[in-house]
C-alpha positions in Angstrom: -21.9 -58.7 -17.0 -24.3 -56.8 -14.9 -27.4 -58.7 -13.7 -30.7 -58.0 -15.4 -32.8 -55.4 -13.4 -29.8 -53.8 -11.8 -28.7 -50.3 -12.7 -25.2 -49.1 -12.8 -24.3 -45.8 -11.0 -23.1 -43.2 -13.4 -19.4 -42.6 -13.2 -18.3 -39.2 -12.0 -17.2 -37.0 -14.9 -13.8 -35.4 -14.7 -15.4 -32.0 -14.5 -17.5 -33.0 -11.6 -14.6 -34.5 -9.8 -12.5 -31.4 -10.4 -15.3 -29.2 -9.0 -15.5 -31.4 -5.9 -11.8 -31.3 -5.3 -11.3 -27.6 -6.1 -12.6 -26.3 -2.7 -10.4 -28.7 -0.8 -7.4 -27.7 -2.8 -8.1 -24.0 -2.5 -8.6 -24.4 1.3 -5.4 -26.3 1.6 -3.4 -23.7 -0.3 -4.9 -20.9 1.8 -4.1 -22.7 5.0 -0.5 -23.4 3.9 0.0 -19.7 3.0 -1.4 -18.4 6.3 0.6 -20.9 8.3 3.8 -19.8 6.5 3.0 -16.2 7.2 2.4 -16.8 10.9 5.5 -18.9 11.2 7.5 -16.1 9.5 6.2 -13.5 11.9 6.9 -15.8 14.9 10.4 -16.4 13.7 11.0 -12.6 13.5 9.6 -12.2 17.1 11.8 -15.0 18.4 14.9 -13.4 16.7 14.0 -10.1 18.2 13.6 -11.7 21.7 16.9 -13.4 21.4 18.8 -10.3 20.2 17.3 -8.0 22.8 17.6 -10.3 25.9 21.2 -11.4 25.0 22.1 -7.8 24.1 23.7 -9.1 21.0 26.4 -6.9 19.5 27.6 -7.5 15.9 30.1 -4.6 15.8 28.2 -2.3 13.4 24.8 -3.2 14.9 24.1 -3.4 18.7 20.9 -4.5 20.3 21.9 -3.5 23.8 19.2 -0.8 24.1 16.5 -2.6 22.1 13.5 -3.5 24.4 12.4 -7.1 24.3 8.9 -8.1 22.9 7.5 -8.5 26.4 8.2 -4.9 27.4 6.9 -3.6 24.1 3.7 -5.6 24.6 3.1 -4.1 28.0 3.8 -0.6 26.6 1.3 -1.3 23.8 -1.4 -2.5 26.2 -0.8 0.7 28.3 -1.2 2.9 25.3 -4.4 1.0 24.2 -5.9 2.0 27.5 -4.9 5.6 27.1 -6.9 8.2 25.2 -3.6 9.4 23.6 -3.7 6.6 21.1 -7.0 7.5 19.5 -5.9 11.2 19.5 -2.7 10.5 17.7 -4.1 8.0 15.2 -7.0 10.3 14.3 -4.6 13.1 13.3 -2.4 10.7 11.3 -5.3 9.0 9.5 -6.8 12.4 8.5 -3.5 13.6 7.1 -2.9 10.4 5.2 -6.5 10.3 3.8 -6.4 14.0 2.7 -2.9 13.8 1.1 -3.6 10.5 -0.6 -7.0 11.5 -2.0 -5.5 14.7 -3.5 -2.5 12.7 -4.9 -4.7 10.0 -6.4 -7.0 12.5 -8.1 -4.2 14.7 -9.6 -1.8 11.7 -10.3 -4.4 9.7 -12.3 -5.6 12.8 -14.2 -2.1 13.9 -15.1 -1.1 10.3 -15.9 -4.0 10.0 -18.4 -3.1 13.3 -20.0 0.7 12.5 -20.3 0.1 9.0 -21.4 -2.4 9.9 -24.1 -1.2 13.3 -25.5 2.2 14.1 -26.8 1.8 17.8 -26.0 1.1 16.9 -22.4 4.2 14.7 -22.3 6.3 17.5 -23.8 5.1 20.2 -21.4 4.1 18.5 -18.2 6.5 15.6 -17.8 9.9 17.5 -17.8 9.2 19.6 -14.7 7.6 16.7 -12.9 10.7 14.6 -13.6 12.9 17.3 -12.1 10.7 17.3 -9.0 10.3 13.6 -8.7 13.8 12.7 -7.3 13.5 15.3 -4.5 12.6 13.4 -1.3 9.5 14.5 0.5 11.5 15.2 3.6 13.4 17.9 1.7 10.0 19.7 1.1 9.3 20.1 4.8 11.1 23.5 5.4 9.6 24.9 2.2 6.1 23.6 3.1 6.3 25.3 6.5 7.1 28.6 4.7 4.4 28.1 2.0 1.4 27.1 4.1 -0.1 29.1 6.9 -0.6 26.1 9.2 1.5 23.1 10.1 -1.5 20.9 9.4 -1.6 21.9 5.7 2.1 21.5 5.4 2.0 18.0 6.6 -0.9 17.1 4.3 1.2 18.6 1.5 4.1 16.4 2.4 2.0 13.2 2.2 0.5 14.4 -1.1 4.0 14.9 -2.5 5.1 11.5 -1.4 2.1 9.7 -2.9 1.8 11.7 -6.2 4.8 10.4 -8.2 4.2 6.7 -7.7 0.6 7.1 -8.8 1.5 9.4 -11.7 4.2 7.2 -13.1 2.3 4.0 -12.9 -0.7 5.6 -14.5 1.5 6.9 -17.4 3.1 3.5 -17.9 -0.3 1.8 -17.8 -1.8 4.2 -20.4 1.2 3.9 -22.7 1.0 0.1 -22.5 -2.6 -0.1 -23.8 -2.9 -2.1 -27.0 -3.2 0.3 -29.9 -5.5 -2.2 -31.6 -8.1 -1.8 -28.9 -8.1 1.9 -29.3 -8.3 1.6 -33.1 -11.2 -0.9 -32.9 -13.1 1.5 -30.6 -12.6 4.4 -32.9 -13.7 2.4 -35.9 -17.0 1.7 -34.2 -17.6 5.4 -33.8 -16.6 5.8 -30.1 -15.8 9.3 -29.1 -12.4 10.3 -27.8 -13.3 10.6 -24.1 -15.4 7.5 -24.3 -12.3 5.7 -25.6 -10.4 7.0 -22.5 -13.2 5.9 -20.1 -14.2 2.6 -21.7 -10.9 1.3 -23.2 -7.8 3.1 -21.9 -8.8 3.4 -18.2 -9.9 -0.3 -17.8 -6.7 -1.5 -19.6 -4.5 0.7 -17.5 -6.4 0.0 -14.2 -4.0 -2.8 -13.0 -1.0 -0.4 -13.3 -3.0 2.4 -11.6 -3.9 0.1 -8.7 -0.2 -0.8 -8.2 0.6 2.9 -8.1 -2.1 3.6 -5.6 -0.8 0.8 -3.3 2.8 2.1 -3.5 1.6 5.6 -3.0 -0.2 4.7 0.2 3.0 3.2 1.6 5.0 6.4 0.8 2.2 8.4 2.3 2.8 6.9 5.7 6.6 7.2 5.3 6.4 10.9 4.5 3.7 11.6 7.1 5.9 10.2 9.9 8.8 12.3 8.7 6.7 15.5 8.7 5.1 14.8 12.1 8.5 14.3 13.6 9.6 17.7 12.5 6.6 20.0 12.5 3.8 18.1 14.1 2.3 18.2 17.6 0.0 15.2 17.3 0.1 12.0 15.3 1.7 8.6 15.6 5.0 9.9 14.0 5.1 12.7 16.7 4.4 10.1 19.4 7.4 8.0 18.1 9.7 11.0 18.1 8.5 12.1 21.5 9.2 8.7 22.9 12.8 8.9 21.6 13.3 12.3 23.2 11.9 11.0 26.5 14.1 7.8 26.2 10.9 5.7 26.2 12.4 3.0 24.0 9.4 0.8 24.3 7.2 3.6 23.0 9.5 4.0 20.0 8.9 0.4 19.0 5.1 0.7 19.7 4.9 3.7 17.4 6.8 1.9 14.7 4.6 -1.1 14.9 1.4 1.0 14.7 2.8 2.8 11.6 3.6 -0.6 10.1 0.2 -2.1 10.8 -1.8 0.9 9.5 0.4 1.1 6.4 0.0 -2.6 5.7 -3.7 -2.5 6.4 -4.4 0.6 4.2 -2.4 -0.9 1.3 -4.3 -4.2 1.7 -7.6 -2.3 1.5 -6.5 -0.7 -1.7 -5.5 -4.0 -3.2 -8.8 -5.6 -2.1 -10.8 -2.7 -3.6 -8.8 -3.0 -6.8 -9.7 -6.7 -7.1 -13.4 -5.9 -6.6 -13.2 -3.2 -9.2 -11.3 -5.3 -11.7 -13.0 -8.7 -11.9 -11.5 -9.3 -15.3 -7.9 -9.0 -14.1 -6.2 -12.1 -12.8 -2.4 -11.9 -12.5 -0.8 -15.2 -13.6 2.9 -14.6 -13.0 3.1 -16.0 -9.5 4.0 -19.7 -9.0 2.5 -21.8 -6.3 
């Protein structure tokens, strides 16, 4: 029994204990994930170093001419000190931004129409489905003939590559909206376009964000192909020029720049989507 005059300290409630432990648990999980990612990248670099220095030959695949990471690093540092890098990247970034913005605007608009109206699905979707399997690279000769400048043709190629992932994900997102939400909004007197902006669009936003992220990746893929064929500036042109000059280190440097900017731009889209959709929390991934 407690002595008279003494006070017992209140026991920590489960909720308070959970709040105290939550930051530590989140920090530990984040640290584990980043450690795993860094170790994965380090393992890839070590495997690359081993294959290039030993000139590994597996029959179908040979690494005899692959430059090792040290040579690529020196070439990357030389390029960083050269004004050519900023020149090439500025052209590529402009082409990707212009093509992606046009594809996002048209893809989301068409996706909303096709997903909401049967007449739009019957009239607009069939020709788009015919064009969708055509690779963006196949459009390059026709784009050169259609547009007066190679700059517009390359922007068109990036637009074509990003359009269909955005369009199809928007259509699937709109078609997956719960019909009860739409019926409830209409029963409350909501007008049709208000239903689209206040019910359909927020419900389809996660699918649209996925399409935007995929479309950004295809933008870079298509841009590099276009720059290799019809460009004079850009990171894809730099990569192809390095190949023609047998500058093997430059090829890898160009590929790494493309990968970094493609990954970074997709990450920006995902981050912006999380900020724009505070209500959406995906729960399918296990720890």
